[in-house]
VMD Tcl script that draws the C-alpha trace (Angstrom):
set ca {
  {-5.77 -9.51 0.73}
  {-6.54 -6.08 2.21}
  {-5.40 -2.98 0.37}
  {-4.76 0.56 1.55}
  {-8.16 1.61 0.23}
  {-9.81 -0.99 2.50}
  {-8.33 0.52 5.65}
  {-10.35 3.02 7.62}
  {-8.79 6.43 8.23}
  {-6.30 6.48 11.08}
  {-8.16 9.28 12.89}
  {-11.35 7.21 12.89}
  {-9.63 4.08 14.18}
  {-7.80 6.05 16.88}
  {-10.96 7.77 18.04}
  {-12.62 4.43 18.70}
  {-9.54 2.62 19.99}
  {-8.31 5.27 22.42}
  {-10.72 6.60 25.03}
  {-11.20 10.35 25.13}
  {-8.68 12.07 27.36}
  {-10.37 13.73 30.29}
  {-8.82 17.16 30.60}
  {-8.68 18.37 34.17}
  {-6.55 21.22 35.50}
  {-3.53 19.01 36.16}
  {-3.68 17.36 32.73}
  {-4.07 20.80 31.12}
  {-0.87 21.93 32.82}
  {1.10 19.01 31.40}
  {-0.30 19.56 27.90}
  {0.51 23.28 27.77}
  {3.47 23.81 30.10}
  {6.92 25.04 29.33}
  {9.35 22.99 31.41}
  {12.39 24.60 32.98}
  {14.56 21.87 34.44}
  {17.99 21.44 35.96}
  {18.86 18.06 37.43}
  {15.92 16.87 39.50}
  {14.44 20.38 39.80}
  {11.59 21.12 37.43}
  {9.38 24.17 37.17}
  {6.40 24.08 34.84}
  {5.28 27.42 33.42}
  {1.58 27.32 32.60}
  {1.39 29.02 29.21}
  {-2.42 29.13 29.36}
  {-2.69 31.21 32.54}
  {-0.91 34.55 32.60}
  {-1.06 37.41 35.09}
  {-1.93 40.95 33.97}
  {1.79 41.81 33.92}
  {2.56 38.89 31.60}
  {3.95 36.36 34.10}
  {3.03 32.71 33.57}
  {1.74 30.81 36.59}
  {4.36 28.31 37.73}
  {4.39 24.95 39.47}
  {7.18 23.08 41.20}
  {7.19 19.51 39.95}
  {8.85 16.87 42.11}
  {9.42 14.30 39.38}
  {11.04 11.88 41.81}
  {7.87 11.77 43.92}
  {5.27 12.48 41.24}
  {4.09 15.60 43.09}
  {2.81 18.75 41.44}
  {2.82 21.55 44.01}
  {0.22 24.32 44.20}
  {0.35 27.27 41.86}
  {2.94 30.01 42.25}
  {2.14 33.41 40.81}
  {5.33 33.54 38.73}
  {8.63 31.89 37.87}
  {10.36 34.01 40.53}
  {7.84 32.94 43.16}
  {8.46 29.28 42.25}
  {12.24 29.78 42.61}
  {11.74 31.43 46.03}
  {9.45 28.61 47.14}
  {11.98 25.99 46.03}
  {14.77 27.75 47.94}
  {12.60 27.91 51.06}
  {11.95 24.17 50.81}
  {15.68 23.46 50.50}
  {16.46 25.65 53.52}
  {13.77 23.89 55.54}
  {15.25 20.49 54.65}
  {18.74 21.70 55.59}
  {17.46 22.85 58.98}
  {15.78 19.50 59.61}
  {18.91 17.63 58.60}
  {21.07 19.82 60.87}
  {18.77 19.11 63.84}
  {18.89 15.38 63.15}
  {22.70 15.29 63.14}
  {23.03 16.99 66.56}
}
mol new
graphics top color blue
foreach p $ca { graphics top sphere $p radius 0.5 }
foreach p [lrange $ca 0 end-1] q [lrange $ca 1 end] { graphics top cylinder $p $q radius 0.2 }
display resetview
């Protein structure tokens, strides 16, 4: 019967059982981001990359579609971009109903 002293350390068994995680820019964002979410709207603040005035870079994340949009310079820029996308969709929908 095996005892606890016979078992190899968990860190050693995990390092051989789980392949190394390849960290690319997108993975790095998910590992270090602060998520601001309301309903289906999600903004990820990249806590690794900060502008000289202290603003975190921000990304719109479309969870429903699995899309991570390009970088915005700040949280405010991400909000403005999201509003512009909503207005664009409203305009398209209004044209389709005419």
